[in-house]
C-alpha positions as CSV (number, residue, x, y, z in Angstrom):
1,M,16.8,154.9,166.6
2,S,18.0,153.6,163.4
3,S,19.5,156.5,162.0
4,Y,21.6,157.0,165.3
5,F,23.3,153.3,164.4
6,T,23.7,153.9,160.3
7,G,26.4,156.4,159.4
8,G,26.3,157.9,162.8
9,F,30.0,158.5,163.2
10,E,29.9,160.1,159.2
11,K,27.3,162.6,160.4
12,G,28.9,163.6,163.6
13,L,32.6,163.7,162.4
14,E,34.2,164.7,159.3
15,E,36.1,161.5,159.0
16,N,35.9,158.3,161.1
17,P,37.7,157.8,164.4
18,D,41.2,156.3,164.3
19,I,40.5,154.6,167.6
20,T,37.3,153.7,169.0
21,F,36.5,152.3,172.7
22,C,33.6,150.3,173.1
23,I,32.8,150.7,177.1
24,F,30.6,148.7,178.9
25,P,29.8,150.2,182.3
26,Y,29.7,146.8,184.4
27,Q,32.2,144.7,182.8
28,K,36.2,144.7,183.5
29,K,37.0,144.2,179.8
30,F,36.3,146.7,177.0
31,L,36.8,146.3,173.3
32,V,39.1,148.8,171.2
33,I,38.8,149.0,167.5
34,D,42.3,150.5,166.3
35,L,41.8,151.4,162.5
36,Q,45.1,153.9,162.5
37,Y,45.8,152.2,159.1
38,S,49.1,154.1,158.7
39,L,50.5,152.0,161.5
40,P,51.7,148.5,161.3
41,D,49.5,145.6,162.2
42,R,46.5,147.7,162.0
43,P,43.6,147.6,161.6
44,R,43.0,145.6,164.7
45,V,40.5,144.6,167.3
46,M,41.4,144.3,171.0
47,L,39.5,143.1,174.0
48,L,41.4,144.7,177.2
49,N,40.9,143.9,180.7
50,V,40.6,147.4,182.7
51,D,42.5,145.9,186.0
52,D,45.5,145.3,183.3
53,L,45.6,149.2,182.4
54,L,44.3,151.1,185.4
55,G,46.7,150.0,188.2
56,E,48.7,151.8,190.9
57,E,50.1,154.4,188.7
58,F,46.8,155.6,187.5
59,Y,45.3,155.7,190.6
60,T,48.3,157.2,192.4
61,V,48.3,159.8,189.6
62,V,44.4,160.4,190.2
63,E,45.0,160.9,193.9
64,K,48.0,163.2,193.4
65,T,45.6,165.4,191.0
66,F,42.8,165.3,193.3
67,S,44.7,166.3,196.4
68,D,45.9,169.2,194.0
69,L,42.5,170.4,193.0
70,L,41.3,170.2,196.5
71,R,44.1,172.0,198.2
72,H,45.3,174.5,195.5
73,S,42.4,176.9,194.5
74,D,42.3,180.6,194.8
75,H,39.0,180.7,194.9
76,P,38.1,178.0,197.5
77,F,34.1,177.8,197.0
78,A,34.5,178.2,193.1
79,G,37.0,175.2,193.6
80,L,35.1,173.0,195.8
81,I,31.7,173.6,193.4
82,A,33.9,172.3,190.3
83,L,35.6,169.8,191.8
84,P,33.6,166.9,190.5
85,D,33.8,168.1,186.8
86,H,37.3,168.6,187.2
87,I,37.9,164.7,188.7
88,Q,35.8,163.6,186.0
89,E,38.2,165.4,183.5
90,A,41.0,164.1,185.4
91,I,40.0,160.7,185.4
92,R,39.4,160.8,181.4
93,E,42.5,162.5,180.7
94,H,44.8,160.1,182.8
95,S,43.0,156.7,181.7
96,L,43.2,157.8,178.0
97,K,46.9,158.5,178.5
98,I,47.6,154.8,180.0
99,I,45.3,153.3,177.4
100,L,47.0,154.9,174.4
101,K,50.5,154.3,175.7
102,K,49.5,150.6,176.0
103,I,47.9,150.3,172.3
104,N,49.6,153.2,170.5
105,H,53.3,152.5,171.8
106,D,54.4,152.1,167.9
107,A,53.1,155.7,167.0
108,P,54.9,158.6,166.5
109,A,55.6,160.6,169.5
110,D,53.5,163.7,168.1
111,S,50.7,162.0,166.6
112,M,47.4,161.9,168.3
113,P,44.7,160.0,167.0
114,Q,41.1,160.6,166.6
115,I,39.3,158.8,169.3
116,A,35.7,157.6,170.0
117,I,33.6,156.2,172.9
118,L,31.0,154.4,172.2
119,L,29.2,153.5,175.8
120,F,27.1,150.6,175.8
121,A,24.5,151.8,178.0
122,G,20.7,152.9,177.6
123,P,19.3,152.5,174.1
124,L,22.8,151.4,172.5
125,I,22.7,148.3,174.6
126,Q,19.2,147.8,173.6
127,A,20.2,147.9,169.9
128,D,19.7,144.7,167.9
129,D,22.2,142.8,166.1
130,E,21.1,144.4,162.5
131,Q,21.6,148.0,164.3
132,I,24.9,146.8,166.0
133,H,26.4,145.2,162.8
134,D,25.7,148.6,160.7
135,L,27.4,150.7,163.5
136,I,30.4,148.6,163.6
137,E,30.5,148.2,160.0
138,S,30.4,152.0,159.3
139,L,33.5,152.3,161.1
140,F,35.6,150.3,159.0
141,D,37.2,150.9,155.8
142,S,35.4,149.1,153.0
143,K,39.2,147.2,152.3
144,T,39.0,145.7,155.5
145,D,39.2,142.0,156.2
146,P,35.8,140.6,156.4
147,S,37.1,138.2,159.1
148,L,38.4,141.2,161.6
149,I,34.6,142.7,161.5
150,A,33.4,139.5,162.3
151,Q,36.0,138.9,165.2
152,C,34.8,142.4,166.4
153,L,31.1,141.7,166.1
154,E,31.6,138.2,168.2
155,S,33.3,139.9,171.0
156,L,31.1,142.9,171.2
157,K,28.1,140.5,171.0
158,G,29.7,138.9,174.2
159,L,30.1,141.6,176.1
160,I,26.9,143.1,175.1
161,S,25.2,139.8,176.3
162,R,27.3,139.9,179.6
163,E,26.5,143.5,180.0
164,K,22.7,143.0,179.9
165,E,22.7,140.3,182.3
166,T,24.8,142.4,184.7
167,V,22.1,145.3,184.6
168,R,19.0,142.8,184.9
169,I,20.5,141.6,187.9
170,Q,21.2,144.9,189.3
171,E,17.9,145.9,188.6
172,R,16.1,142.9,190.3
173,D,18.4,143.5,193.3
174,Q,17.4,147.0,193.6
175,V,13.8,145.9,193.3
176,R,14.4,143.5,196.1
177,E,16.3,146.1,198.4
178,M,13.1,148.7,197.6
179,I,10.7,146.0,198.9
180,T,12.6,144.9,201.9
181,G,13.2,148.7,202.7
182,N,17.0,147.9,202.6
183,S,17.4,150.7,200.0
184,Q,18.8,154.3,200.4
185,E,17.5,155.2,197.1
186,F,14.1,156.9,196.6
187,F,11.6,155.1,194.7
188,T,8.4,156.2,193.1
189,L,6.1,152.8,192.7
190,W,3.5,154.5,190.7
191,E,3.2,157.4,188.6
192,D,-0.2,159.5,187.7
193,Q,0.4,159.5,183.8
194,N,-2.5,162.3,183.4
195,R,-0.3,165.1,185.3
196,S,1.3,167.4,183.0
């Protein structure tokens, strides 16, 4: 697991991303690490609120896109089958456009930064402090002010802590619903480890 966190970006990309979004599935806030060194006031770390970005404009555009996808297909069945993928694509595209418009307003119009998304779920949310520190440090240039890296790590640790607590509460509630019979999901209470 440690190889995933140390130098993961260098191994996966030719160069480190210009902007990294640290996304937490159950939080309303996310962290933006903006390393576009050629722009003013960079590098910087920003904690953004989803509600401030994905407002009425976003939902209107996504609803229109969904309506267009649903109604305007030369191959109705194929269109319906592919609809979830197209919706996911549209949501990703529109949300990235809105976020970039907010944080990249001072960038040249024709520039498109290289973007990475770190989804803090599964193994990444369970990483220890040293692994998170190594991952974040690998993003920054060696000339970056250490206080900016410290600010980034502090914000990240707070978000990770809240995400873990939310996941723990949700898992507890799922077990409670399963036991009381109020769950709509299928659960296996035991598993035969000897089956292949």
